[in-house]
C-alpha positions in Angstrom: -99.3 -54.8 71.8 -102.9 -53.5 71.9 -103.9 -50.0 71.0 -104.5 -49.2 74.6 -101.1 -50.6 75.6 -99.5 -48.4 73.0 -101.3 -45.4 74.6 -100.2 -46.2 78.0 -96.6 -46.7 76.9 -96.8 -43.4 75.0 -97.8 -41.7 78.2 -95.3 -43.5 80.3 -92.5 -42.4 78.0 -93.7 -38.8 77.7 -93.9 -38.6 81.6 -90.5 -40.2 82.0 -89.1 -37.6 79.5 -91.0 -34.6 81.2 -89.4 -35.7 84.5 -86.1 -36.0 83.0 -86.2 -32.5 81.3 -87.6 -30.7 84.4 -85.4 -32.3 86.9 -82.2 -31.4 84.8 -82.6 -28.0 83.6 -81.8 -24.7 85.3 -84.8 -23.5 87.0 -84.2 -19.7 87.0 -83.9 -17.7 83.8 -81.8 -15.2 85.6 -79.0 -17.6 86.5 -77.3 -16.8 83.0 -76.7 -13.4 84.2 -74.5 -14.5 87.2 -71.0 -13.3 87.1 -68.3 -14.2 89.6 -65.1 -12.4 90.0 -63.3 -14.2 92.8 -65.4 -13.8 95.8 -67.6 -11.2 94.2 -71.0 -12.3 93.0 -72.9 -9.8 90.7 -76.3 -10.4 88.9 -76.1 -7.7 86.2 -79.9 -7.9 85.2 -81.3 -8.3 88.7 -78.8 -5.4 90.2 -77.9 -7.5 93.1 -74.4 -8.5 94.6 -72.5 -9.8 97.5 -69.3 -11.0 98.7 -69.0 -14.8 99.1 -65.8 -16.7 99.8 -63.2 -18.0 97.3 -63.4 -21.4 98.8 -66.8 -22.4 97.0 -67.2 -24.9 94.1 -70.4 -24.0 92.1 -72.6 -26.5 90.7 -75.2 -26.8 87.9 -78.7 -26.2 89.0 -80.9 -29.3 88.9 -84.4 -29.0 90.0 -84.6 -32.6 91.5 -81.4 -32.1 93.5 -82.5 -28.8 94.9 -86.0 -29.9 95.9 -84.4 -32.6 98.1 -82.1 -29.9 99.8 -85.0 -27.5 100.7 -87.7 -29.8 101.5 -90.0 -28.6 104.3 -88.6 -25.0 103.9 -91.7 -23.2 102.6 -90.0 -19.8 102.1 -87.7 -21.4 99.5 -88.8 -22.4 95.7 -86.6 -24.0 93.0 -87.7 -21.5 90.6 -86.1 -18.8 92.6 -82.6 -20.3 93.0 -79.6 -18.2 91.7 -76.5 -19.8 93.1 -75.6 -23.3 94.3 -72.2 -24.4 95.7 -70.3 -26.2 98.1 -67.3 -25.1 100.3 -64.2 -27.3 100.0 -62.3 -25.7 103.0 -63.8 -26.0 106.6 -66.4 -25.1 107.5 -68.1 -27.4 105.0 -71.7 -26.5 103.7 -73.9 -26.2 100.8 -74.6 -22.4 99.8 -78.0 -21.6 98.1 -79.0 -18.2 97.2 -82.6 -17.2 96.2 -84.0 -14.2 94.7 -87.7 -13.2 94.3 -90.0 -10.2 94.2 -93.0 -11.6 96.1 -93.3 -9.1 99.1 -96.8 -8.4 100.3 -95.7 -5.4 102.0 -93.1 -3.1 100.1 -90.3 -2.1 102.4 -88.5 1.1 101.9 -85.4 0.3 103.7 -83.3 -2.7 103.9 -84.7 -5.5 106.4 -82.7 -8.4 107.3 -84.6 -11.3 109.0 -83.3 -14.7 110.3 -86.1 -17.2 109.4 -84.4 -20.4 110.4 -81.4 -21.2 112.9 -81.4 -25.1 113.3 -78.8 -26.2 115.5 -79.7 -29.8 115.2 -79.3 -29.9 111.5 -76.7 -27.3 111.5 -78.5 -25.1 109.1 -79.5 -21.4 108.8 -81.8 -19.3 106.5 -81.6 -15.5 106.3 -83.7 -13.2 104.3 -82.7 -9.6 103.3 -85.2 -7.2 101.6 -85.5 -4.1 100.0 -88.7 -2.5 98.2 -90.2 -5.7 96.6 -86.9 -7.6 96.2 -85.9 -10.6 98.4 -82.6 -12.5 98.7 -82.7 -15.6 100.7 -79.5 -17.1 101.9 -79.4 -20.9 102.9 -76.5 -22.6 104.3 -76.5 -26.2 105.5 -73.5 -28.2 106.8 -72.6 -31.2 104.5 -70.1 -32.7 107.3 -70.4 -33.3 111.0 -69.3 -30.2 112.7 -68.4 -29.5 116.4 -70.1 -26.3 116.2 -72.3 -24.3 114.2 -70.6 -21.0 115.0 -68.5 -20.9 111.7 -71.7 -21.6 109.6 -73.6 -18.8 111.4 -70.6 -16.2 111.0 -70.4 -17.0 107.3 -74.0 -16.6 106.7 -74.1 -13.4 108.6 -71.1 -12.1 106.6 -72.4 -12.9 103.3 -75.9 -11.5 103.9 -74.5 -8.2 105.3 -72.7 -7.7 101.9 -75.9 -8.3 99.9 -76.7 -5.0 98.0 -79.5 -4.1 95.8 -77.8 -1.8 93.5 -75.1 -1.6 90.9 -72.1 -0.5 93.0 -70.2 -3.7 92.6 -70.9 -3.7 88.9 -69.6 -0.1 88.7 -66.5 -1.0 90.6 -65.8 -4.0 88.4 -62.8 -3.5 85.9 -60.8 -5.6 83.5 -57.8 -4.9 85.7 -59.7 -6.6 88.7 -60.6 -9.6 86.6 -57.0 -10.1 85.4 -55.4 -9.8 88.8 -58.2 -12.0 90.4 -57.4 -14.6 87.8 -53.6 -14.3 87.3 -52.7 -17.6 89.0 -55.3 -19.4 87.2 -53.9 -21.6 84.4 -57.0 -22.5 82.8 -57.0 -19.8 80.2 -60.3 -20.9 78.7 -61.9 -20.1 82.0 -60.3 -16.7 82.2 -61.2 -16.1 78.5 -64.9 -16.7 79.5 -64.4 -14.3 82.6 -63.3 -11.4 80.3 -65.9 -12.1 77.5 -69.0 -12.3 80.0 -68.0 -9.5 82.2 -70.9 -6.9 82.8 -68.7 -3.9 82.0 -69.9 -0.8 80.0 -68.0 -0.5 76.6 -66.0 2.8 76.6 -62.8 3.6 74.8 -60.8 3.2 77.9 -62.5 -0.1 78.8 -62.2 -1.8 75.5 -58.5 -0.9 75.4 -58.0 -2.5 78.7 -60.0 -5.6 77.7 -58.0 -5.8 74.7 -54.7 -5.7 76.5 -55.8 -8.2 79.2 -57.6 -10.6 76.9 -54.7 -10.7 74.2 -52.3 -11.5 77.2 -54.5 -14.4 78.3 -55.1 -15.8 74.8 -51.4 -15.6 74.0 -51.1 -18.7 76.0 -52.6 -20.4 73.1 -50.5 -19.1 70.2 -52.8 -20.5 67.6 -56.0 -19.2 68.9 -58.3 -17.5 66.3 -59.5 -14.9 68.7 -55.9 -13.9 69.6 -55.2 -13.5 65.8 -58.4 -11.4 65.1 -57.6 -9.2 68.2 -54.0 -8.7 66.9 -55.0 -8.1 63.5 -57.2 -5.3 64.6 -54.6 -4.0 66.5 -52.0 -3.9 63.6 -54.4 -2.8 60.9 -53.9 0.8 61.0 -50.2 0.5 61.9 -49.5 -1.8 58.8 -51.5 0.7 56.6 -49.3 3.6 57.8 -45.9 1.6 57.4 -46.5 -0.3 54.2 -45.7 2.5 51.6 -42.5 3.3 53.6 -41.7 -0.5 53.7 -42.3 -0.9 49.8 -40.2 2.1 49.0 -37.3 0.6 51.1 -37.7 -2.7 49.6 -37.2 -1.3 46.2 -33.9 0.3 47.1 -32.9 -3.0 49.5 -30.0 -0.9 51.3 -29.9 -1.3 55.0 -32.3 -4.1 54.9 -31.9 -7.9 55.7 -34.6 -10.3 54.7 -35.3 -14.0 55.7 -35.0 -16.0 58.9 -31.6 -17.2 58.3 -30.2 -14.0 56.9 -31.6 -12.0 59.7 -30.2 -14.3 62.4 -26.8 -14.4 60.8 -26.9 -10.7 60.6 -27.7 -10.2 64.3 -24.9 -12.9 65.1 -22.4 -10.6 63.1 -23.5 -7.3 64.6 -23.4 -8.7 68.2 -20.1 -10.3 67.8 -18.0 -7.4 69.1 -20.6 -6.1 71.3 -20.9 -6.6 75.2 -24.6 -6.0 75.7 -27.5 -7.3 73.2 -30.9 -6.0 74.0 -34.1 -7.4 72.3 -37.5 -6.6 73.4 -41.0 -8.2 73.1 -44.7 -7.4 73.2 -46.3 -9.7 76.0 -49.1 -10.7 73.5 -46.9 -12.0 70.9 -45.6 -15.6 71.3 -43.7 -15.4 68.0 -41.4 -12.7 69.5 -40.2 -15.4 72.1 -39.7 -17.8 69.2 -37.2 -15.4 67.7 -35.4 -14.9 71.1 -35.2 -18.6 71.2 -33.6 -18.8 67.7 -31.0 -16.3 68.6 -29.6 -17.9 71.7 -27.2 -20.5 70.1 -25.8 -18.0 67.7 -25.2 -15.5 70.5 -23.7 -18.3 72.7 -21.3 -18.7 69.9 -20.3 -15.2 70.2 -19.5 -15.5 73.9 -22.7 -14.3 75.5 -23.1 -16.3 78.9 -25.7 -14.2 80.8 -29.3 -13.9 79.9 -31.2 -11.2 81.8 -34.9 -11.5 81.7 -37.2 -8.8 82.8 -40.0 -11.2 83.4 -38.4 -13.4 85.9 -40.1 -13.3 89.4 -37.9 -12.0 92.3 -35.5 -14.6 93.4 -36.5 -17.2 90.8 -33.2 -16.9 88.6 -31.1 -18.7 91.5 -33.5 -21.6 91.0 -33.0 -21.9 87.3 -29.7 -23.9 86.8 -28.2 -25.5 83.7 -26.4 -28.2 85.7 -28.8 -31.1 86.6 -26.6 -32.2 89.5 -26.5 -29.1 91.4 -27.4 -29.5 95.1 -29.3 -26.4 95.5 -32.8 -27.1 97.0 -35.5 -26.4 94.4 -33.1 -25.9 91.5 -34.2 -27.1 88.1 -33.5 -26.7 84.5 -36.9 -25.6 83.5 -39.5 -23.0 84.5 -42.5 -23.6 86.7 -45.5 -21.5 87.5 -43.6 -19.5 90.2 -40.7 -18.6 87.7 -43.0 -15.6 86.6 -46.3 -14.6 85.0 -45.4 -14.2 81.4 -42.8 -17.1 81.5 -46.0 -19.4 82.0 -46.7 -18.9 78.3 -45.4 -22.2 76.3 -43.0 -20.4 74.2 -41.6 -18.5 76.8 -41.2 -21.5 78.8 -39.4 -23.1 75.9 -37.0 -20.0 75.7 -35.9 -20.6 79.1 -35.5 -24.4 78.8 -33.2 -23.8 75.7 -31.2 -21.1 77.5 -30.5 -23.5 80.4 -29.6 -26.3 77.9 -27.1 -24.0 76.2 -25.5 -23.1 79.7 -26.7 -19.6 79.9 -26.9 -18.1 83.5 -30.2 -16.5 83.9 -30.8 -13.3 85.9 -33.9 -11.5 86.7 -33.5 -7.7 86.9 -37.1 -6.5 87.3 -38.0 -3.6 89.5 -38.9 -4.8 93.0 -41.3 -1.8 94.1 -38.7 0.7 95.6 -37.4 3.6 93.4 -37.8 4.3 89.8 -38.4 1.2 87.9 -36.2 2.2 84.9 -33.3 3.1 87.1 -33.7 0.0 89.2 -33.8 -2.3 86.2 -30.5 -0.6 84.8 -28.8 -0.9 88.1 -29.8 -4.6 88.4 -28.2 -5.4 85.0 -25.1 -3.3 86.0 -24.6 -5.5 88.9 -23.8 -8.5 86.7 -20.9 -6.5 85.2 -19.8 -5.3 88.8 -19.2 -9.0 89.5 -17.9 -10.0 86.1 -16.5 -6.9 84.2 -16.1 -9.1 81.0 -19.5 -10.6 81.0 -21.4 -10.7 77.7 -25.2 -10.0 78.4 -28.2 -10.8 76.4 -30.9 -8.6 77.8 -34.5 -9.7 77.1 -37.1 -6.7 78.0 -40.5 -5.6 77.5 -41.4 -3.1 74.8 -39.9 0.5 75.4 -37.4 -0.4 78.0 -34.6 -0.7 75.5 -34.9 2.9 74.2 -31.4 4.3 74.5 -32.4 7.9 74.9 -35.2 10.0 76.3 -38.5 9.7 74.7 -41.6 11.5 75.0 -42.4 9.3 78.1 -39.2 9.9 79.9 -35.9 7.9 80.0 -35.9 4.1 79.9 -33.8 1.5 81.3 -31.5 1.3 78.4 -30.8 4.9 78.6 -29.8 4.7 82.2 -27.8 1.7 81.6 -25.5 3.5 79.1 -25.2 6.2 81.7 -24.3 4.2 84.6 -21.9 1.7 82.6 -20.5 3.7 79.7 -21.5 0.9 77.4 -23.6 1.4 74.2 -25.8 -1.7 74.0 -26.9 -3.1 70.6 -30.6 -2.8 70.6 -33.2 -4.4 68.4 -37.0 -3.5 68.6 -39.3 -6.2 67.2 -42.4 -4.6 68.8 -43.3 -1.4 66.9 -43.0 -2.0 63.1 -45.6 -3.7 61.1 -46.0 -4.4 57.4 -45.7 -7.0 54.7 -41.9 -7.4 53.9 -42.6 -10.7 51.9 -40.6 -12.5 54.4 -41.1 -13.8 58.1 -38.2 -11.6 59.5 -37.0 -8.3 58.1 -34.4 -6.3 59.6 -34.1 -2.5 59.2 -31.3 -0.2 60.0 -32.9 2.7 62.2 -31.6 5.4 59.9 -34.0 4.3 57.4 -36.9 5.7 59.6 -35.1 8.6 60.8 -37.7 11.5 61.5 -40.6 9.2 61.5 -43.2 10.7 63.9 -45.0 7.4 64.7 -41.7 5.4 65.7 -39.5 6.0 68.5 -36.0 5.7 66.8 -33.8 5.4 70.0 -32.7 1.9 69.0 -30.3 0.4 66.4 -32.5 -1.8 64.6 -36.1 -2.3 63.9 -37.4 -5.9 63.1 -40.6 -7.1 61.6 -41.4 -10.5 62.9 -44.1 -12.5 61.2 -42.9 -15.9 62.5 -45.9 -18.2 62.6 -46.2 -19.4 66.2 -46.1 -23.1 66.2 -43.9 -25.7 67.6 -42.8 -26.4 64.0 -41.1 -23.1 64.1 -39.1 -24.0 67.3 -38.1 -27.7 66.9 -36.3 -29.5 63.9 -38.7 -31.2 61.4 -37.3 -34.7 61.9 -38.2 -34.3 65.8 -42.0 -33.3 65.2 -44.7 -35.9 64.9 -48.5 -36.0 64.5 -50.5 -37.3 67.3 -54.2 -38.1 67.6 -56.2 -39.3 70.6 -59.8 -40.5 70.7 -61.6 -40.2 74.1 -65.2 -41.1 74.5 -65.5 -38.5 77.4 -65.2 -35.6 74.6 -68.8 -36.7 73.4 -70.0 -34.8 76.5 -68.6 -31.7 75.2 -69.6 -31.6 71.4 -69.8 -28.0 70.0 -68.2 -26.7 73.2 -64.7 -25.3 73.9 -62.3 -27.3 76.0 -58.7 -26.5 76.8 -55.9 -29.0 75.9 -52.5 -28.7 77.8 -49.6 -30.6 77.1 -46.7 -31.0 79.7 -43.3 -32.7 79.7 -43.6 -35.9 81.8 -40.5 -35.3 84.0 -41.8 -31.8 84.8 -45.3 -32.5 85.3 -44.5 -35.6 87.4 -42.7 -33.5 90.0 -44.7 -30.1 89.9 -48.3 -31.2 88.8 -50.4 -27.9 88.2 -47.3 -25.8 88.8 -45.7 -27.0 85.7 -45.5 -24.9 82.4 -46.9 -26.7 79.4 -45.1 -27.2 76.0 -48.7 -26.5 74.4 -51.8 -24.9 75.2 -54.8 -25.2 72.7 -58.4 -24.1 73.1 -60.4 -26.5 70.9 -64.2 -26.5 69.8 -65.1 -30.0 70.2 -66.7 -31.7 66.9 -65.7 -35.2 67.6 -64.2 -37.5 70.2 -60.8 -37.1 68.3 -58.2 -34.6 69.1 -55.3 -33.9 66.5 -52.0 -32.4 67.8 -48.6 -31.8 66.4 -45.8 -32.3 68.9 -42.1 -33.1 69.4 -41.2 -36.9 69.9 -41.3 -37.6 73.5 -43.3 -38.5 76.8 -45.9 -36.1 78.0 -48.9 -35.7 80.3 -52.1 -34.7 78.3 -54.6 -32.6 80.5 -58.1 -31.5 79.2 -60.4 -29.2 81.1 -63.7 -27.4 80.4 -64.8 -23.9 80.9 -65.5 -24.4 84.7 -62.1 -26.0 85.3 -63.3 -29.4 85.5 -60.6 -31.9 84.5 -62.1 -34.2 81.6 -58.9 -36.3 81.1 -55.4 -36.4 82.4 -53.0 -39.1 81.1 -49.5 -40.1 79.9 -49.0 -40.1 76.3 -45.9 -41.1 74.1 -45.5 -39.3 71.0 -43.5 -41.0 68.1 -43.5 -41.1 64.4 -45.0 -44.4 64.1 -48.7 -43.2 64.1 
């Protein structure tokens, strides 16, 4: 090859690389400040917002593709594009939202102008301006439509909601974000929504963010961010309680240490009781692991009912131990509809195990009428009204098991005692933190009498430091290491993905409404993923932060790998 040929080849390769890079990169530096919360679109830096529709799939912005879509429309420039998406419900159209500050004449009031209404190609372009700011909304049908009226109505609706201020941002809260994404089971996506939300940091907003984010991250019990959040939550509490715990450990009276010893102690304590109440903090999957470990011992003591606060209304009747039941929709495992907190893998396993052991599950949560605590107590009382000899395990949230009035008023257990005359055995595993040199430590409540930072209206306090893993739930001989190598993962190197594992039978029937046995957010460093699972048949599902499915396949886990 001659020197001239080398030069020509170099220029050709350089030009080709330039075309590739410019055709694939995001064209507007402000795109990274876009934030979507359901139908609400906010750009925090530009201080613009609007209400879009919830049926839009958003796409990466690529110059070459966009240039084809806006060819011949002189008002639109690739470099000004902020949002590009396509509806997946009729009417079907591409949506492109542009922004610039190129007004020749500055307007001191909002002005809306229809620049293009093309009935032949079924497209519309509308401009909205204030001062020197312009927003351009371009909609174009992607399928043959009988009429362009729905397209025009959508465009008018969207442009009418465009604002050039911070109102939408000021109204955004972490509660909004949580409720908007409550039914989305891609916890990586939801995590990202919390971490990128344009919400000002205050003591109140930071506390809200912590609570909601910890709840979301609890769906991956091994998540490092969850551990960091919980460590921060516990640090002052551990420092406060540790001297007291150390002094009690030296005396050893009224304390039971170790998993097997604590479970045996609770079995003995509950033997002659009719009601056993255990609480949980919704951020802690290991609370559900202990609850699961107690099911068999309590069943041996004659407990046959399991009343769960977290069950959604009407779902208890669909959770049946008998696989041969004729009830339509009945099953012996949870689904997405069973409840919100029950979608967490270890809560799902708690329900599966309870049904396997033959418990009758009862939902008792407040349904929106009357005092929540009173309604809960009455709902549990109804079990006794129908079966006076029933022995009931109650699995509640946080403070509901307090037996007497607290500074925040009376709780469910207090009303239950009043309504039934039964004094329940109550165990609180949510408020005491410290190092007891054991995964489980049970303390008689008398040991903390008078402590100003503890509510002592329960019978026992428990420190639960069980490691949240499937190894803590399943017998060692039923567990196996599993590895999968997929070339598709190379595309996501140094990015986070969500791995979910579902029981084959459950996923085959309920698909995305199934409750996984494992969720794991993984930072991809190679095309191999390593997991540890019970031996069995599963569906493995891998998704990215935008909820794109990278992989969905059946897998068999055995001990032959």
